[in-house]
N, C-alpha and C positions, 0 to 999 in steps of 0.2 A: 743483773737480775736474770733469773732463769724462769722458765715455764716448763711444767711437767708435761709429759705425753698425755697424761689423763686430762689435764686442763685443755689441751689442744683438742682432744676427742670430745670433751664437753662443749667447747666452743663450736666445733663442727656440727655437733648434734643440734645445738640451739640455732645454728645458721642453716640447718637442713642441707648441709654439704656432706659428701662422701669422699673420703680419701683412702688411698692404698696405704699400707704401712710405710712405704718409702716416701710417699707424699706427706704423711704425718710427721715424719722425722725432718723433712725439708721445711715444712711449715713451722715446726718447733724451733728450728734454727733462725728462720726469718722473724718469728715473733720475739725471740730472744734479742735479736739485733734492734728491733723496734723498741722494746722495753729498755734496752741499754741507752738508746738515743733519748728517750723520754726522761730517763734518770739523769742524764747530762743536763737537760734543760731544767729539770726540777732542782738541780744543785745550784743553778745560777741565782744571783741576787737580782730579783726583778721588782724590787720595791720602787714604786713611783712610775713604773713603765705601763703606759696605757695599752690595753689590748688592741690589736690590729683588726679593724673591721673592714677596711678596703685596701686594695693593693695600690691604689693611686689616689692622688688628691682630687682628681676631677670628679665632678658630680653632674649627673643628668646632662650628658652631652648630646642627647637625642633631641631632634627638633619636634615641634608640635605637629601632629598629623593634620593635614589639610586635604579635604576631598577636592580633587580637581581633575578635569579631563576624563570623566567617567564614560565608559562605552555604553551606548544604548543597548537595552536587553537583547534586541534582535541581532545586533552586531556580535555580542558576546556569545550567543547561542548558535550563530551561523555555522561554525566549524565543529560543533560538538558531534560526536559519533551518534549520540542518542539524546534527544531532549524533547520535552513537551513545550507548551507555549510559554512557560515561566521558568523551568528549572532544567539543569543537567540531569540526565538519568544515568545511574551507575548500577552495576550488578549488586545484588544483596551479598553480604558476607557475614561471617561469624556463625555462632551456634543458633540453631532454631530453638525457640522457647516453647 
């Protein structure tokens, strides 16, 4: 299956991407390879094959969170470069509204 240069340009526009003519041609080749691969998968008989939702059989291998050995507030703030009685102070960042 092939994809036209106009289709690549349209996809780039929708994705808000800008490519040079050379990059567009390279992208056209890459997209063509992807579509060929998908066509190979589409040609397979997958009747009765369940979709893969997990890469392994294991489920929820995480332990339950348990709060223990917490630092007292004073100890946690002791080495802070700037703090008030309750919180770490950090510089403001981002746009001003």
